[in-house]
C-alpha positions in Angstrom: 0.2 0.1 0.0 1.4 3.2 -0.9 2.4 5.9 2.0 0.4 8.9 2.0 2.2 12.1 0.7 -0.1 14.2 3.4 -1.5 12.2 6.6 -3.7 14.2 9.2 -4.3 12.2 12.1 -7.5 13.3 14.4 -5.6 17.2 13.7 -7.6 19.8 16.3 -6.8 23.7 16.4 -8.2 25.9 18.9 -8.1 29.5 19.0 -9.1 30.0 22.3 -12.5 29.1 22.8 -13.1 28.7 19.2 -12.1 24.9 17.4 -10.8 25.2 14.2 -10.4 22.5 13.3 -12.0 18.8 15.4 -10.0 15.7 15.0 -9.7 16.3 10.9 -8.4 13.0 9.0 -7.1 13.2 5.5 -4.8 11.7 3.7 -3.6 12.9 0.4 -1.7 10.4 -2.3 1.6 11.6 -3.7 1.2 13.6 -6.5 -2.9 14.0 -5.9 -4.2 17.7 -6.7 -6.7 18.1 -3.7 -9.1 21.2 -4.0 -10.3 22.3 -0.7 -13.1 24.5 -1.1 -16.1 25.5 1.6 -17.3 28.6 3.4 -14.9 31.6 5.4 -13.8 30.1 8.8 -14.2 26.8 7.5 -10.6 25.8 8.9 -9.2 25.9 4.8 -6.6 27.9 5.5 -5.2 26.7 8.7 -5.2 23.0 6.9 -2.1 25.1 4.8 -0.5 27.2 7.4 -0.1 23.9 9.7 1.5 22.4 7.0 3.6 24.8 6.4 4.1 24.7 10.3 3.2 28.6 10.6 0.8 27.3 13.5 0.9 24.8 16.1 -1.7 22.4 16.7 -3.4 21.2 20.0 -4.1 17.3 19.0 -3.4 15.0 16.5 -0.4 14.4 14.4 0.3 15.5 10.9 2.7 13.3 8.6 4.4 14.0 5.3 5.7 11.5 3.4 5.6 9.0 6.4 7.2 10.7 8.8 6.2 13.2 11.6 5.7 16.7 10.9 4.6 18.1 13.7 6.3 15.8 16.3 9.2 13.7 16.1 10.8 10.6 18.0 12.4 9.9 20.6 13.4 7.3 22.3 10.4 5.1 20.7 7.7 7.7 21.2 6.5 11.3 19.8 7.5 14.2 20.8 6.7 17.7 19.7 9.2 18.5 17.2 11.7 21.4 17.9 12.7 24.0 15.6 15.9 22.4 13.9 13.7 19.0 13.1 11.0 21.6 11.5 12.9 23.1 9.2 14.3 20.5 7.9 10.7 19.0 7.8 9.6 22.2 6.2 12.4 21.8 3.4 9.5 19.5 2.0 6.8 21.8 1.4 6.5 24.8 -1.0 3.6 27.5 -0.3 2.2 30.3 -2.4 0.4 32.6 -0.6 -2.6 34.8 -1.5 -0.3 38.6 -1.1 2.6 36.7 -2.9 5.4 37.8 0.1 8.3 38.3 -1.9 10.9 40.6 -0.8 10.4 44.0 -2.3 13.9 44.6 -1.9 15.3 41.8 -4.4 14.8 41.4 -8.0 12.4 38.3 -9.5 15.9 36.4 -9.8 17.3 36.9 -6.0 14.0 36.2 -5.0 13.8 32.9 -6.0 18.0 32.6 -5.0 18.0 33.2 -1.2 16.5 30.0 0.1 18.4 27.5 -2.0 21.4 29.6 -1.0 20.7 29.8 2.3 18.4 27.0 3.2 19.9 24.3 0.9 23.4 25.7 0.6 23.3 25.7 -3.0 25.9 27.8 -4.7 25.0 30.9 -5.8 25.6 29.9 -9.6 23.5 26.9 -9.0 20.6 29.3 -7.1 21.2 31.6 -10.3 20.6 28.8 -12.8 17.7 27.2 -10.8 15.9 30.6 -10.6 16.4 31.4 -14.1 15.1 27.9 -15.5 12.0 28.5 -13.0 11.3 32.4 -14.1 11.4 31.3 -17.5 9.2 28.3 -16.9 6.6 30.9 -15.6 6.9 32.9 -18.8 8.7 35.5 -16.7 12.3 35.1 -18.5 12.2 39.0 -19.6 11.5 40.0 -15.6 14.3 38.2 -14.0 16.3 41.9 -13.5 12.6 43.5 -12.2 11.9 44.5 -9.0 8.1 42.8 -7.2 6.6 47.2 -7.5 7.9 47.0 -11.1 5.7 43.9 -12.0 1.8 43.4 -12.2 0.0 41.2 -9.2 -0.2 38.5 -11.8 3.8 38.9 -12.8 4.7 38.5 -9.1 2.3 35.8 -8.0 4.2 33.6 -10.8 7.4 34.8 -9.1 6.0 33.9 -5.9 5.4 30.2 -7.7 8.7 30.1 -9.2 10.3 30.9 -5.7 8.6 27.7 -3.9 9.7 25.8 -6.4 13.5 26.5 -6.3 13.1 24.3 -3.2 12.4 21.4 -5.6 9.6 20.7 -2.7 7.8 17.2 -2.6 4.5 19.1 -2.2 3.2 22.2 -3.2 0.7 24.7 -1.4 -2.0 27.3 -2.9 -3.5 29.7 -1.3 -6.4 31.4 -2.6 -3.5 32.6 -4.8 -6.4 34.4 -7.5 -8.0 35.9 -5.0 -5.8 39.7 -4.7 -6.2 39.8 -8.8 -7.5 42.0 -11.2 -9.4 39.8 -12.9 -8.1 39.7 -16.0 -4.8 38.3 -14.6 -6.2 35.3 -12.8 -6.0 32.8 -16.4 -2.4 34.0 -16.1 -1.6 32.5 -12.5 -3.9 29.0 -13.2 -2.2 28.5 -16.5 1.1 28.3 -14.7 -0.3 25.7 -12.3 -2.4 23.9 -15.1 1.5 23.9 -16.6 3.1 22.4 -13.2 0.3 19.7 -12.5 1.2 18.5 -15.8 5.2 18.7 -15.7 6.2 18.3 -12.1 5.4 15.3 -9.9 4.4 17.3 -7.2 1.8 16.6 -4.4 -0.8 20.1 -4.4 -3.4 21.2 -2.2 -5.0 24.5 -3.1 -7.6 26.8 -1.2 -9.6 28.2 -3.8 -12.9 29.9 -4.4 -12.6 29.8 -8.8 -14.7 26.9 -8.8 -14.4 26.0 -12.7 -10.9 25.1 -11.8 -11.0 23.7 -9.2 -13.4 20.9 -11.2 -11.3 21.3 -14.0 -8.0 20.5 -12.1 -8.1 18.7 -9.0 -8.2 15.0 -9.0 -10.4 15.0 -5.3 -12.4 18.0 -3.8 -13.0 18.4 -0.1 -15.4 20.5 0.8 -14.5 22.1 4.5 -17.6 23.0 6.7 -17.0 23.9 10.6 -13.6 22.4 11.4 -14.4 19.0 9.3 -14.1 17.9 6.0 -18.4 17.9 5.5 -17.8 16.1 1.7 -14.9 15.1 -0.3 -14.9 13.2 -4.2 -14.3 13.3 -7.4 -15.0 17.1 -8.9 -17.7 16.0 -11.4 -19.2 14.4 -8.2 -18.9 17.0 -5.8 -19.9 19.6 -8.4 -22.9 17.4 -10.3 -24.6 15.2 -7.7 -23.3 16.6 -4.3 -25.1 14.0 -1.4 -24.5 17.0 2.2 -27.1 19.6 1.9 -24.3 21.8 3.3 -22.3 21.5 -0.1 -25.4 21.6 -2.2 -26.1 25.2 0.0 -22.4 26.5 -0.4 -22.1 25.9 -4.1 -25.6 27.3 -5.6 -24.4 30.2 -3.6 -20.9 30.5 -4.9 -22.2 29.8 -8.5 -25.0 31.9 -8.7 -22.4 34.8 -7.2 -20.0 34.4 -10.0 
């Protein structure tokens, strides 16, 4: 049996009295593309933030490629992971954020070189070659020396994708990557993500409100509601014949609005 690339095992996350994720169980197979949909406050982005170790979990364990992410093995049992262990495990995961998070004082090329040099220990030349190749792949070969302020929102988001890929992650996370873009720029970013899915062996999790893209791109859609997965399945089933009333209400409201 194939080891899941991502596994949430009874994962709980609270903020004070508010339970954002409630004993979540989720497995994602190697190279699977999963779209996460659902109303605001349902826990979607929290799933990605915990995979990036930006949030601590309050219960359960997360595994990446068979190894615990949030915990480490010590004397035969699991204990909370220390900073060094987290840094090593985080190297398997790349994330593209809603608001780009690029370094404003660095060119596109330098943005993509920084982490491979300081985290992976690549030489400047190796990092530059890798960064140039990835910027070319996302269609920005002519923008390598441009700073973020000189780029459109869509171009900045494509630099952010190249930067995440420069770490050679096994898992790519996309958090509402088109929601801060003007409508005419959405397509160029989705095309790059589509290309990644076709050309790279990546496991991909995408939180999105782009239902058409989720339907076309994902192998599986997970509908989150109230801190857990209310329904999941193949896109054609979820979008055409959802079983749960909550899923039907959500899709009806979202598709009407678009």
